CHARMM internal coordinates of N, CA and C (Angstrom, degrees):
IC EDIT
DIST 1 N 1 CA 1.4625
DIST 1 CA 1 C 1.5332
ANGL 1 N 1 CA 1 C 108.78
DIST 1 C 2 N 1.3258
ANGL 1 CA 1 C 2 N 116.63
DIHE 1 N 1 CA 1 C 2 N 132.30
DIST 2 N 2 CA 1.4609
ANGL 1 C 2 N 2 CA 121.40
DIHE 1 CA 1 C 2 N 2 CA 179.73
DIST 2 CA 2 C 1.5255
ANGL 2 N 2 CA 2 C 109.99
DIHE 1 C 2 N 2 CA 2 C -83.03
DIST 2 C 3 N 1.3265
ANGL 2 CA 2 C 3 N 114.02
DIHE 2 N 2 CA 2 C 3 N 142.59
DIST 3 N 3 CA 1.4580
ANGL 2 C 3 N 3 CA 119.52
DIHE 2 CA 2 C 3 N 3 CA 177.83
DIST 3 CA 3 C 1.5204
ANGL 3 N 3 CA 3 C 109.13
DIHE 2 C 3 N 3 CA 3 C -78.76
DIST 3 C 4 N 1.3090
ANGL 3 CA 3 C 4 N 116.13
DIHE 3 N 3 CA 3 C 4 N 130.96
DIST 4 N 4 CA 1.4616
ANGL 3 C 4 N 4 CA 121.11
DIHE 3 CA 3 C 4 N 4 CA 179.61
DIST 4 CA 4 C 1.5340
ANGL 4 N 4 CA 4 C 109.40
DIHE 3 C 4 N 4 CA 4 C -77.35
DIST 4 C 5 N 1.3174
ANGL 4 CA 4 C 5 N 115.76
DIHE 4 N 4 CA 4 C 5 N 130.50
DIST 5 N 5 CA 1.4644
ANGL 4 C 5 N 5 CA 121.39
DIHE 4 CA 4 C 5 N 5 CA 178.18
DIST 5 CA 5 C 1.5250
ANGL 5 N 5 CA 5 C 108.17
DIHE 4 C 5 N 5 CA 5 C -71.96
DIST 5 C 6 N 1.3238
ANGL 5 CA 5 C 6 N 116.28
DIHE 5 N 5 CA 5 C 6 N 137.02
DIST 6 N 6 CA 1.4538
ANGL 5 C 6 N 6 CA 120.89
DIHE 5 CA 5 C 6 N 6 CA 179.00
DIST 6 CA 6 C 1.5166
ANGL 6 N 6 CA 6 C 110.08
DIHE 5 C 6 N 6 CA 6 C -120.50
DIST 6 C 7 N 1.3060
ANGL 6 CA 6 C 7 N 115.78
DIHE 6 N 6 CA 6 C 7 N 147.72
DIST 7 N 7 CA 1.4654
ANGL 6 C 7 N 7 CA 121.47
DIHE 6 CA 6 C 7 N 7 CA 178.27
DIST 7 CA 7 C 1.5252
ANGL 7 N 7 CA 7 C 108.67
DIHE 6 C 7 N 7 CA 7 C -74.75
DIST 7 C 8 N 1.3328
ANGL 7 CA 7 C 8 N 117.64
DIHE 7 N 7 CA 7 C 8 N 119.90
DIST 8 N 8 CA 1.4633
ANGL 7 C 8 N 8 CA 119.13
DIHE 7 CA 7 C 8 N 8 CA 176.73
DIST 8 CA 8 C 1.5263
ANGL 8 N 8 CA 8 C 109.87
DIHE 7 C 8 N 8 CA 8 C -63.77
DIST 8 C 9 N 1.3345
ANGL 8 CA 8 C 9 N 118.07
DIHE 8 N 8 CA 8 C 9 N 137.47
DIST 9 N 9 CA 1.4735
ANGL 8 C 9 N 9 CA 120.90
DIHE 8 CA 8 C 9 N 9 CA -178.40
DIST 9 CA 9 C 1.5235
ANGL 9 N 9 CA 9 C 113.64
DIHE 8 C 9 N 9 CA 9 C -54.44
DIST 9 C 10 N 1.3466
ANGL 9 CA 9 C 10 N 117.50
DIHE 9 N 9 CA 9 C 10 N -31.92
DIST 10 N 10 CA 1.4653
ANGL 9 C 10 N 10 CA 119.58
DIHE 9 CA 9 C 10 N 10 CA -178.90
DIST 10 CA 10 C 1.5251
ANGL 10 N 10 CA 10 C 112.47
DIHE 9 C 10 N 10 CA 10 C -68.74
DIST 10 C 11 N 1.3260
ANGL 10 CA 10 C 11 N 117.51
DIHE 10 N 10 CA 10 C 11 N -12.45
DIST 11 N 11 CA 1.4686
ANGL 10 C 11 N 11 CA 120.48
DIHE 10 CA 10 C 11 N 11 CA 177.71
DIST 11 CA 11 C 1.5277
ANGL 11 N 11 CA 11 C 112.40
DIHE 10 C 11 N 11 CA 11 C -100.49
DIST 11 C 12 N 1.3135
ANGL 11 CA 11 C 12 N 116.71
DIHE 11 N 11 CA 11 C 12 N 5.70
DIST 12 N 12 CA 1.4659
ANGL 11 C 12 N 12 CA 120.63
DIHE 11 CA 11 C 12 N 12 CA -178.52
DIST 12 CA 12 C 1.5323
ANGL 12 N 12 CA 12 C 112.12
DIHE 11 C 12 N 12 CA 12 C -60.46
DIST 12 C 13 N 1.3364
ANGL 12 CA 12 C 13 N 117.64
DIHE 12 N 12 CA 12 C 13 N -41.42
DIST 13 N 13 CA 1.4807
ANGL 12 C 13 N 13 CA 120.32
DIHE 12 CA 12 C 13 N 13 CA 178.00
DIST 13 CA 13 C 1.5205
ANGL 13 N 13 CA 13 C 110.76
DIHE 12 C 13 N 13 CA 13 C -60.18
DIST 13 C 14 N 1.3370
ANGL 13 CA 13 C 14 N 116.39
DIHE 13 N 13 CA 13 C 14 N -43.39
DIST 14 N 14 CA 1.4645
ANGL 13 C 14 N 14 CA 120.46
DIHE 13 CA 13 C 14 N 14 CA 178.87
DIST 14 CA 14 C 1.5282
ANGL 14 N 14 CA 14 C 109.87
DIHE 13 C 14 N 14 CA 14 C -62.56
DIST 14 C 15 N 1.3173
ANGL 14 CA 14 C 15 N 116.30
DIHE 14 N 14 CA 14 C 15 N -40.96
DIST 15 N 15 CA 1.4643
ANGL 14 C 15 N 15 CA 120.83
DIHE 14 CA 14 C 15 N 15 CA -179.42
DIST 15 CA 15 C 1.5252
ANGL 15 N 15 CA 15 C 110.60
DIHE 14 C 15 N 15 CA 15 C -64.56
DIST 15 C 16 N 1.3281
ANGL 15 CA 15 C 16 N 117.17
DIHE 15 N 15 CA 15 C 16 N -45.67
DIST 16 N 16 CA 1.4700
ANGL 15 C 16 N 16 CA 120.29
DIHE 15 CA 15 C 16 N 16 CA 177.95
DIST 16 CA 16 C 1.5282
ANGL 16 N 16 CA 16 C 109.92
DIHE 15 C 16 N 16 CA 16 C -59.54
DIST 16 C 17 N 1.3184
ANGL 16 CA 16 C 17 N 116.57
DIHE 16 N 16 CA 16 C 17 N -42.03
DIST 17 N 17 CA 1.4609
ANGL 16 C 17 N 17 CA 120.07
DIHE 16 CA 16 C 17 N 17 CA 179.12
DIST 17 CA 17 C 1.5146
ANGL 17 N 17 CA 17 C 111.97
DIHE 16 C 17 N 17 CA 17 C -61.80
DIST 17 C 18 N 1.3366
ANGL 17 CA 17 C 18 N 116.29
DIHE 17 N 17 CA 17 C 18 N -45.06
DIST 18 N 18 CA 1.4595
ANGL 17 C 18 N 18 CA 119.82
DIHE 17 CA 17 C 18 N 18 CA -179.05
DIST 18 CA 18 C 1.5235
ANGL 18 N 18 CA 18 C 110.80
DIHE 17 C 18 N 18 CA 18 C -65.78
DIST 18 C 19 N 1.3261
ANGL 18 CA 18 C 19 N 116.51
DIHE 18 N 18 CA 18 C 19 N -44.20
DIST 19 N 19 CA 1.4680
ANGL 18 C 19 N 19 CA 119.79
DIHE 18 CA 18 C 19 N 19 CA 179.84
DIST 19 CA 19 C 1.5261
ANGL 19 N 19 CA 19 C 109.87
DIHE 18 C 19 N 19 CA 19 C -65.30
DIST 19 C 20 N 1.3268
ANGL 19 CA 19 C 20 N 117.87
DIHE 19 N 19 CA 19 C 20 N -37.86
DIST 20 N 20 CA 1.4696
ANGL 19 C 20 N 20 CA 120.77
DIHE 19 CA 19 C 20 N 20 CA 177.36
DIST 20 CA 20 C 1.5263
ANGL 20 N 20 CA 20 C 110.84
DIHE 19 C 20 N 20 CA 20 C -60.16
DIST 20 C 21 N 1.3194
ANGL 20 CA 20 C 21 N 116.16
DIHE 20 N 20 CA 20 C 21 N -35.30
DIST 21 N 21 CA 1.4697
ANGL 20 C 21 N 21 CA 119.95
DIHE 20 CA 20 C 21 N 21 CA 176.34
DIST 21 CA 21 C 1.5246
ANGL 21 N 21 CA 21 C 111.64
DIHE 20 C 21 N 21 CA 21 C -66.76
DIST 21 C 22 N 1.3260
ANGL 21 CA 21 C 22 N 116.66
DIHE 21 N 21 CA 21 C 22 N -19.57
DIST 22 N 22 CA 1.4713
ANGL 21 C 22 N 22 CA 121.93
DIHE 21 CA 21 C 22 N 22 CA -178.23
DIST 22 CA 22 C 1.5303
ANGL 22 N 22 CA 22 C 112.98
DIHE 21 C 22 N 22 CA 22 C -94.37
DIST 22 C 23 N 1.3430
ANGL 22 CA 22 C 23 N 117.59
DIHE 22 N 22 CA 22 C 23 N 1.94
DIST 23 N 23 CA 1.4669
ANGL 22 C 23 N 23 CA 119.99
DIHE 22 CA 22 C 23 N 23 CA -179.65
DIST 23 CA 23 C 1.5213
ANGL 23 N 23 CA 23 C 109.22
DIHE 22 C 23 N 23 CA 23 C -53.39
DIST 23 C 24 N 1.3248
ANGL 23 CA 23 C 24 N 114.87
DIHE 23 N 23 CA 23 C 24 N 129.69
DIST 24 N 24 CA 1.4573
ANGL 23 C 24 N 24 CA 121.17
DIHE 23 CA 23 C 24 N 24 CA 179.86
DIST 24 CA 24 C 1.5172
ANGL 24 N 24 CA 24 C 113.87
DIHE 23 C 24 N 24 CA 24 C 94.22
DIST 24 C 25 N 1.3328
ANGL 24 CA 24 C 25 N 116.89
DIHE 24 N 24 CA 24 C 25 N -16.92
DIST 25 N 25 CA 1.4650
ANGL 24 C 25 N 25 CA 118.58
DIHE 24 CA 24 C 25 N 25 CA 178.97
DIST 25 CA 25 C 1.5248
ANGL 25 N 25 CA 25 C 111.68
DIHE 24 C 25 N 25 CA 25 C -100.73
DIST 25 C 26 N 1.3127
ANGL 25 CA 25 C 26 N 116.79
DIHE 25 N 25 CA 25 C 26 N -20.32
DIST 26 N 26 CA 1.4647
ANGL 25 C 26 N 26 CA 120.60
DIHE 25 CA 25 C 26 N 26 CA 174.38
DIST 26 CA 26 C 1.5176
ANGL 26 N 26 CA 26 C 107.11
DIHE 25 C 26 N 26 CA 26 C -93.96
DIST 26 C 27 N 1.2842
ANGL 26 CA 26 C 27 N 116.60
DIHE 26 N 26 CA 26 C 27 N 140.61
DIST 27 N 27 CA 1.4592
ANGL 26 C 27 N 27 CA 122.77
DIHE 26 CA 26 C 27 N 27 CA -175.82
DIST 27 CA 27 C 1.5300
ANGL 27 N 27 CA 27 C 114.14
DIHE 26 C 27 N 27 CA 27 C -53.52
DIST 27 C 28 N 1.3309
ANGL 27 CA 27 C 28 N 116.87
DIHE 27 N 27 CA 27 C 28 N -39.13
DIST 28 N 28 CA 1.4639
ANGL 27 C 28 N 28 CA 120.07
DIHE 27 CA 27 C 28 N 28 CA -172.76
DIST 28 CA 28 C 1.5281
ANGL 28 N 28 CA 28 C 114.54
DIHE 27 C 28 N 28 CA 28 C -111.50
DIST 28 C 29 N 1.3127
ANGL 28 CA 28 C 29 N 117.80
DIHE 28 N 28 CA 28 C 29 N 11.90
DIST 29 N 29 CA 1.4653
ANGL 28 C 29 N 29 CA 121.62
DIHE 28 CA 28 C 29 N 29 CA 178.44
DIST 29 CA 29 C 1.5263
ANGL 29 N 29 CA 29 C 108.08
DIHE 28 C 29 N 29 CA 29 C -116.28
DIST 29 C 30 N 1.3394
ANGL 29 CA 29 C 30 N 114.82
DIHE 29 N 29 CA 29 C 30 N 109.39
DIST 30 N 30 CA 1.4684
ANGL 29 C 30 N 30 CA 119.77
DIHE 29 CA 29 C 30 N 30 CA -175.07
DIST 30 CA 30 C 1.5312
ANGL 30 N 30 CA 30 C 113.61
DIHE 29 C 30 N 30 CA 30 C -120.41
DIST 30 C 31 N 1.3543
ANGL 30 CA 30 C 31 N 116.79
DIHE 30 N 30 CA 30 C 31 N -10.34
DIST 31 N 31 CA 1.4628
ANGL 30 C 31 N 31 CA 119.41
DIHE 30 CA 30 C 31 N 31 CA -176.23
DIST 31 CA 31 C 1.5253
ANGL 31 N 31 CA 31 C 110.11
DIHE 30 C 31 N 31 CA 31 C -156.42
DIST 31 C 32 N 1.3312
ANGL 31 CA 31 C 32 N 115.92
DIHE 31 N 31 CA 31 C 32 N 168.22
DIST 32 N 32 CA 1.4679
ANGL 31 C 32 N 32 CA 121.81
DIHE 31 CA 31 C 32 N 32 CA 175.43
DIST 32 CA 32 C 1.5309
ANGL 32 N 32 CA 32 C 110.70
DIHE 31 C 32 N 32 CA 32 C -58.91
DIST 32 C 33 N 1.3239
ANGL 32 CA 32 C 33 N 115.99
DIHE 32 N 32 CA 32 C 33 N -35.33
DIST 33 N 33 CA 1.4678
ANGL 32 C 33 N 33 CA 120.04
DIHE 32 CA 32 C 33 N 33 CA 179.44
DIST 33 CA 33 C 1.5259
ANGL 33 N 33 CA 33 C 110.85
DIHE 32 C 33 N 33 CA 33 C -63.07
DIST 33 C 34 N 1.3346
ANGL 33 CA 33 C 34 N 116.74
DIHE 33 N 33 CA 33 C 34 N -37.82
DIST 34 N 34 CA 1.4646
ANGL 33 C 34 N 34 CA 120.59
DIHE 33 CA 33 C 34 N 34 CA 176.55
DIST 34 CA 34 C 1.5281
ANGL 34 N 34 CA 34 C 110.56
DIHE 33 C 34 N 34 CA 34 C -61.83
DIST 34 C 35 N 1.3272
ANGL 34 CA 34 C 35 N 116.16
DIHE 34 N 34 CA 34 C 35 N -41.33
DIST 35 N 35 CA 1.4675
ANGL 34 C 35 N 35 CA 120.95
DIHE 34 CA 34 C 35 N 35 CA 179.94
DIST 35 CA 35 C 1.5285
ANGL 35 N 35 CA 35 C 109.49
DIHE 34 C 35 N 35 CA 35 C -65.59
DIST 35 C 36 N 1.3244
ANGL 35 CA 35 C 36 N 116.87
DIHE 35 N 35 CA 35 C 36 N -46.06
DIST 36 N 36 CA 1.4613
ANGL 35 C 36 N 36 CA 121.41
DIHE 35 CA 35 C 36 N 36 CA -178.04
DIST 36 CA 36 C 1.5306
ANGL 36 N 36 CA 36 C 112.65
DIHE 35 C 36 N 36 CA 36 C -64.83
DIST 36 C 37 N 1.3333
ANGL 36 CA 36 C 37 N 117.21
DIHE 36 N 36 CA 36 C 37 N -24.14
DIST 37 N 37 CA 1.4611
ANGL 36 C 37 N 37 CA 121.34
DIHE 36 CA 36 C 37 N 37 CA -178.65
DIST 37 CA 37 C 1.5334
ANGL 37 N 37 CA 37 C 113.06
DIHE 36 C 37 N 37 CA 37 C -83.50
DIST 37 C 38 N 1.3335
ANGL 37 CA 37 C 38 N 117.29
DIHE 37 N 37 CA 37 C 38 N -9.72
DIST 38 N 38 CA 1.4582
ANGL 37 C 38 N 38 CA 120.47
DIHE 37 CA 37 C 38 N 38 CA -177.82
DIST 38 CA 38 C 1.5281
ANGL 38 N 38 CA 38 C 111.63
DIHE 37 C 38 N 38 CA 38 C -70.07
DIST 38 C 39 N 1.3236
ANGL 38 CA 38 C 39 N 116.22
DIHE 38 N 38 CA 38 C 39 N 141.98
DIST 39 N 39 CA 1.4582
ANGL 38 C 39 N 39 CA 121.09
DIHE 38 CA 38 C 39 N 39 CA 172.99
DIST 39 CA 39 C 1.5240
ANGL 39 N 39 CA 39 C 108.46
DIHE 38 C 39 N 39 CA 39 C -81.83
DIST 39 C 40 N 1.3139
ANGL 39 CA 39 C 40 N 117.37
DIHE 39 N 39 CA 39 C 40 N 164.87
DIST 40 N 40 CA 1.4605
ANGL 39 C 40 N 40 CA 120.33
DIHE 39 CA 39 C 40 N 40 CA 178.37
DIST 40 CA 40 C 1.5244
ANGL 40 N 40 CA 40 C 110.64
DIHE 39 C 40 N 40 CA 40 C -62.40
DIST 40 C 41 N 1.3262
ANGL 40 CA 40 C 41 N 116.93
DIHE 40 N 40 CA 40 C 41 N -32.37
DIST 41 N 41 CA 1.4652
ANGL 40 C 41 N 41 CA 120.44
DIHE 40 CA 40 C 41 N 41 CA 177.09
DIST 41 CA 41 C 1.5285
ANGL 41 N 41 CA 41 C 110.99
DIHE 40 C 41 N 41 CA 41 C -66.43
DIST 41 C 42 N 1.3373
ANGL 41 CA 41 C 42 N 116.77
DIHE 41 N 41 CA 41 C 42 N -42.61
DIST 42 N 42 CA 1.4665
ANGL 41 C 42 N 42 CA 120.57
DIHE 41 CA 41 C 42 N 42 CA 178.26
DIST 42 CA 42 C 1.5250
ANGL 42 N 42 CA 42 C 111.27
DIHE 41 C 42 N 42 CA 42 C -65.92
DIST 42 C 43 N 1.3215
ANGL 42 CA 42 C 43 N 115.75
DIHE 42 N 42 CA 42 C 43 N -38.41
DIST 43 N 43 CA 1.4643
ANGL 42 C 43 N 43 CA 120.31
DIHE 42 CA 42 C 43 N 43 CA 177.94
DIST 43 CA 43 C 1.5251
ANGL 43 N 43 CA 43 C 109.73
DIHE 42 C 43 N 43 CA 43 C -63.36
DIST 43 C 44 N 1.3316
ANGL 43 CA 43 C 44 N 115.94
DIHE 43 N 43 CA 43 C 44 N -47.51
DIST 44 N 44 CA 1.4670
ANGL 43 C 44 N 44 CA 120.60
DIHE 43 CA 43 C 44 N 44 CA 179.86
DIST 44 CA 44 C 1.5208
ANGL 44 N 44 CA 44 C 111.30
DIHE 43 C 44 N 44 CA 44 C -60.38
DIST 44 C 45 N 1.3179
ANGL 44 CA 44 C 45 N 116.30
DIHE 44 N 44 CA 44 C 45 N -44.24
DIST 45 N 45 CA 1.4685
ANGL 44 C 45 N 45 CA 121.03
DIHE 44 CA 44 C 45 N 45 CA -179.62
DIST 45 CA 45 C 1.5268
ANGL 45 N 45 CA 45 C 110.80
DIHE 44 C 45 N 45 CA 45 C -64.22
DIST 45 C 46 N 1.3333
ANGL 45 CA 45 C 46 N 116.83
DIHE 45 N 45 CA 45 C 46 N -43.80
DIST 46 N 46 CA 1.4597
ANGL 45 C 46 N 46 CA 120.74
DIHE 45 CA 45 C 46 N 46 CA 179.34
DIST 46 CA 46 C 1.5155
ANGL 46 N 46 CA 46 C 112.09
DIHE 45 C 46 N 46 CA 46 C -61.99
DIST 46 C 47 N 1.3237
ANGL 46 CA 46 C 47 N 116.51
DIHE 46 N 46 CA 46 C 47 N -42.22
DIST 47 N 47 CA 1.4651
ANGL 46 C 47 N 47 CA 120.44
DIHE 46 CA 46 C 47 N 47 CA 178.66
DIST 47 CA 47 C 1.5222
ANGL 47 N 47 CA 47 C 109.70
DIHE 46 C 47 N 47 CA 47 C -66.04
DIST 47 C 48 N 1.3279
ANGL 47 CA 47 C 48 N 116.91
DIHE 47 N 47 CA 47 C 48 N -42.80
DIST 48 N 48 CA 1.4660
ANGL 47 C 48 N 48 CA 120.91
DIHE 47 CA 47 C 48 N 48 CA 178.95
DIST 48 CA 48 C 1.5293
ANGL 48 N 48 CA 48 C 110.76
DIHE 47 C 48 N 48 CA 48 C -56.76
DIST 48 C 49 N 1.3228
ANGL 48 CA 48 C 49 N 116.19
DIHE 48 N 48 CA 48 C 49 N -40.47
DIST 49 N 49 CA 1.4712
ANGL 48 C 49 N 49 CA 121.29
DIHE 48 CA 48 C 49 N 49 CA -177.24
DIST 49 CA 49 C 1.5310
ANGL 49 N 49 CA 49 C 111.90
DIHE 48 C 49 N 49 CA 49 C -78.40
DIST 49 C 50 N 1.3262
ANGL 49 CA 49 C 50 N 117.49
DIHE 49 N 49 CA 49 C 50 N -43.93
DIST 50 N 50 CA 1.4658
ANGL 49 C 50 N 50 CA 121.13
DIHE 49 CA 49 C 50 N 50 CA -167.71
DIST 50 CA 50 C 1.5259
ANGL 50 N 50 CA 50 C 116.23
DIHE 49 C 50 N 50 CA 50 C -100.60
DIST 50 C 51 N 1.3236
ANGL 50 CA 50 C 51 N 118.49
DIHE 50 N 50 CA 50 C 51 N -21.68
DIST 51 N 51 CA 1.4603
ANGL 50 C 51 N 51 CA 120.34
DIHE 50 CA 50 C 51 N 51 CA -177.39
DIST 51 CA 51 C 1.5215
ANGL 51 N 51 CA 51 C 109.49
DIHE 50 C 51 N 51 CA 51 C -86.19
DIST 51 C 52 N 1.3065
ANGL 51 CA 51 C 52 N 116.78
DIHE 51 N 51 CA 51 C 52 N 131.33
DIST 52 N 52 CA 1.4616
ANGL 51 C 52 N 52 CA 120.50
DIHE 51 CA 51 C 52 N 52 CA 176.55
DIST 52 CA 52 C 1.5273
ANGL 52 N 52 CA 52 C 107.88
DIHE 51 C 52 N 52 CA 52 C -62.12
DIST 52 C 53 N 1.3119
ANGL 52 CA 52 C 53 N 116.38
DIHE 52 N 52 CA 52 C 53 N 119.46
DIST 53 N 53 CA 1.4649
ANGL 52 C 53 N 53 CA 120.51
DIHE 52 CA 52 C 53 N 53 CA -175.54
DIST 53 CA 53 C 1.5114
ANGL 53 N 53 CA 53 C 112.48
DIHE 52 C 53 N 53 CA 53 C 99.00
DIST 53 C 54 N 1.3428
ANGL 53 CA 53 C 54 N 115.91
DIHE 53 N 53 CA 53 C 54 N -3.32
DIST 54 N 54 CA 1.4600
ANGL 53 C 54 N 54 CA 119.82
DIHE 53 CA 53 C 54 N 54 CA 177.59
DIST 54 CA 54 C 1.5186
ANGL 54 N 54 CA 54 C 113.03
DIHE 53 C 54 N 54 CA 54 C 65.91
DIST 54 C 55 N 1.3179
ANGL 54 CA 54 C 55 N 115.20
DIHE 54 N 54 CA 54 C 55 N -162.88
DIST 55 N 55 CA 1.4594
ANGL 54 C 55 N 55 CA 120.80
DIHE 54 CA 54 C 55 N 55 CA -176.94
DIST 55 CA 55 C 1.5325
ANGL 55 N 55 CA 55 C 111.17
DIHE 54 C 55 N 55 CA 55 C -66.24
DIST 55 C 56 N 1.3212
ANGL 55 CA 55 C 56 N 117.29
DIHE 55 N 55 CA 55 C 56 N -38.91
DIST 56 N 56 CA 1.4713
ANGL 55 C 56 N 56 CA 119.77
DIHE 55 CA 55 C 56 N 56 CA 177.79
DIST 56 CA 56 C 1.5241
ANGL 56 N 56 CA 56 C 110.85
DIHE 55 C 56 N 56 CA 56 C -60.99
DIST 56 C 57 N 1.3313
ANGL 56 CA 56 C 57 N 117.06
DIHE 56 N 56 CA 56 C 57 N -41.95
DIST 57 N 57 CA 1.4560
ANGL 56 C 57 N 57 CA 121.13
DIHE 56 CA 56 C 57 N 57 CA 178.12
DIST 57 CA 57 C 1.5155
ANGL 57 N 57 CA 57 C 112.05
DIHE 56 C 57 N 57 CA 57 C -64.50
DIST 57 C 58 N 1.3367
ANGL 57 CA 57 C 58 N 116.38
DIHE 57 N 57 CA 57 C 58 N -39.97
DIST 58 N 58 CA 1.4622
ANGL 57 C 58 N 58 CA 121.30
DIHE 57 CA 57 C 58 N 58 CA 178.63
DIST 58 CA 58 C 1.5288
ANGL 58 N 58 CA 58 C 110.28
DIHE 57 C 58 N 58 CA 58 C -63.18
DIST 58 C 59 N 1.3365
ANGL 58 CA 58 C 59 N 116.15
DIHE 58 N 58 CA 58 C 59 N -46.08
DIST 59 N 59 CA 1.4589
ANGL 58 C 59 N 59 CA 120.83
DIHE 58 CA 58 C 59 N 59 CA -179.32
DIST 59 CA 59 C 1.5281
ANGL 59 N 59 CA 59 C 109.97
DIHE 58 C 59 N 59 CA 59 C -61.77
DIST 59 C 60 N 1.3236
ANGL 59 CA 59 C 60 N 117.58
DIHE 59 N 59 CA 59 C 60 N -43.71
DIST 60 N 60 CA 1.4730
ANGL 59 C 60 N 60 CA 121.40
DIHE 59 CA 59 C 60 N 60 CA 179.07
DIST 60 CA 60 C 1.5194
ANGL 60 N 60 CA 60 C 111.20
DIHE 59 C 60 N 60 CA 60 C -62.65
DIST 60 C 61 N 1.3298
ANGL 60 CA 60 C 61 N 116.23
DIHE 60 N 60 CA 60 C 61 N -45.42
DIST 61 N 61 CA 1.4717
ANGL 60 C 61 N 61 CA 120.39
DIHE 60 CA 60 C 61 N 61 CA -179.64
DIST 61 CA 61 C 1.5235
ANGL 61 N 61 CA 61 C 111.07
DIHE 60 C 61 N 61 CA 61 C -63.33
DIST 61 C 62 N 1.3270
ANGL 61 CA 61 C 62 N 116.92
DIHE 61 N 61 CA 61 C 62 N -41.79
DIST 62 N 62 CA 1.4660
ANGL 61 C 62 N 62 CA 120.68
DIHE 61 CA 61 C 62 N 62 CA -179.73
DIST 62 CA 62 C 1.5239
ANGL 62 N 62 CA 62 C 110.76
DIHE 61 C 62 N 62 CA 62 C -66.97
DIST 62 C 63 N 1.3157
ANGL 62 CA 62 C 63 N 116.57
DIHE 62 N 62 CA 62 C 63 N -41.29
DIST 63 N 63 CA 1.4641
ANGL 62 C 63 N 63 CA 119.88
DIHE 62 CA 62 C 63 N 63 CA 179.51
DIST 63 CA 63 C 1.5311
ANGL 63 N 63 CA 63 C 109.79
DIHE 62 C 63 N 63 CA 63 C -60.57
DIST 63 C 64 N 1.3262
ANGL 63 CA 63 C 64 N 116.38
DIHE 63 N 63 CA 63 C 64 N -43.91
DIST 64 N 64 CA 1.4646
ANGL 63 C 64 N 64 CA 120.52
DIHE 63 CA 63 C 64 N 64 CA 178.41
DIST 64 CA 64 C 1.5272
ANGL 64 N 64 CA 64 C 110.80
DIHE 63 C 64 N 64 CA 64 C -63.35
DIST 64 C 65 N 1.3259
ANGL 64 CA 64 C 65 N 117.16
DIHE 64 N 64 CA 64 C 65 N -40.36
DIST 65 N 65 CA 1.4637
ANGL 64 C 65 N 65 CA 121.86
DIHE 64 CA 64 C 65 N 65 CA 179.76
DIST 65 CA 65 C 1.5287
ANGL 65 N 65 CA 65 C 110.99
DIHE 64 C 65 N 65 CA 65 C -64.99
DIST 65 C 66 N 1.3173
ANGL 65 CA 65 C 66 N 117.00
DIHE 65 N 65 CA 65 C 66 N -41.81
DIST 66 N 66 CA 1.4631
ANGL 65 C 66 N 66 CA 121.12
DIHE 65 CA 65 C 66 N 66 CA -179.95
DIST 66 CA 66 C 1.5289
ANGL 66 N 66 CA 66 C 110.39
DIHE 65 C 66 N 66 CA 66 C -65.57
DIST 66 C 67 N 1.3189
ANGL 66 CA 66 C 67 N 117.39
DIHE 66 N 66 CA 66 C 67 N -42.24
DIST 67 N 67 CA 1.4666
ANGL 66 C 67 N 67 CA 120.86
DIHE 66 CA 66 C 67 N 67 CA 177.63
DIST 67 CA 67 C 1.5264
ANGL 67 N 67 CA 67 C 109.51
DIHE 66 C 67 N 67 CA 67 C -61.66
DIST 67 C 68 N 1.3285
ANGL 67 CA 67 C 68 N 116.12
DIHE 67 N 67 CA 67 C 68 N -44.15
DIST 68 N 68 CA 1.4663
ANGL 67 C 68 N 68 CA 120.59
DIHE 67 CA 67 C 68 N 68 CA 179.43
DIST 68 CA 68 C 1.5254
ANGL 68 N 68 CA 68 C 110.89
DIHE 67 C 68 N 68 CA 68 C -60.97
DIST 68 C 69 N 1.3370
ANGL 68 CA 68 C 69 N 117.36
DIHE 68 N 68 CA 68 C 69 N -44.27
DIST 69 N 69 CA 1.4741
ANGL 68 C 69 N 69 CA 121.29
DIHE 68 CA 68 C 69 N 69 CA 178.41
DIST 69 CA 69 C 1.5177
ANGL 69 N 69 CA 69 C 110.95
DIHE 68 C 69 N 69 CA 69 C -61.39
DIST 69 C 70 N 1.3251
ANGL 69 CA 69 C 70 N 116.64
DIHE 69 N 69 CA 69 C 70 N -43.41
DIST 70 N 70 CA 1.4633
ANGL 69 C 70 N 70 CA 121.05
DIHE 69 CA 69 C 70 N 70 CA -177.86
DIST 70 CA 70 C 1.5198
ANGL 70 N 70 CA 70 C 112.27
DIHE 69 C 70 N 70 CA 70 C -68.09
DIST 70 C 71 N 1.3098
ANGL 70 CA 70 C 71 N 117.41
DIHE 70 N 70 CA 70 C 71 N -25.60
DIST 71 N 71 CA 1.4614
ANGL 70 C 71 N 71 CA 121.81
DIHE 70 CA 70 C 71 N 71 CA 179.71
DIST 71 CA 71 C 1.5238
ANGL 71 N 71 CA 71 C 112.72
DIHE 70 C 71 N 71 CA 71 C -87.69
DIST 71 C 72 N 1.3222
ANGL 71 CA 71 C 72 N 117.26
DIHE 71 N 71 CA 71 C 72 N -8.69
DIST 72 N 72 CA 1.4687
ANGL 71 C 72 N 72 CA 120.47
DIHE 71 CA 71 C 72 N 72 CA -178.24
DIST 72 CA 72 C 1.5075
ANGL 72 N 72 CA 72 C 111.47
DIHE 71 C 72 N 72 CA 72 C -81.78
END
COOR INIT
IC SEED 1 N 1 CA 1 C
IC BUILD
């Protein structure tokens, strides 16, 4: 059985930001309120489906971005 990748809580802000950028392009996300109402499971599933590279790719990209920010 494969272990399901989970969104680390510390990346939740990044996830909300990315999903907010997608408002209007996802069938069921039309406003900031829609984004704020999502559960962490829904966020993870949406990223897995819509982010190039899936959830693992999102986590890797965010980790690299955070390291870059911290080094600036």
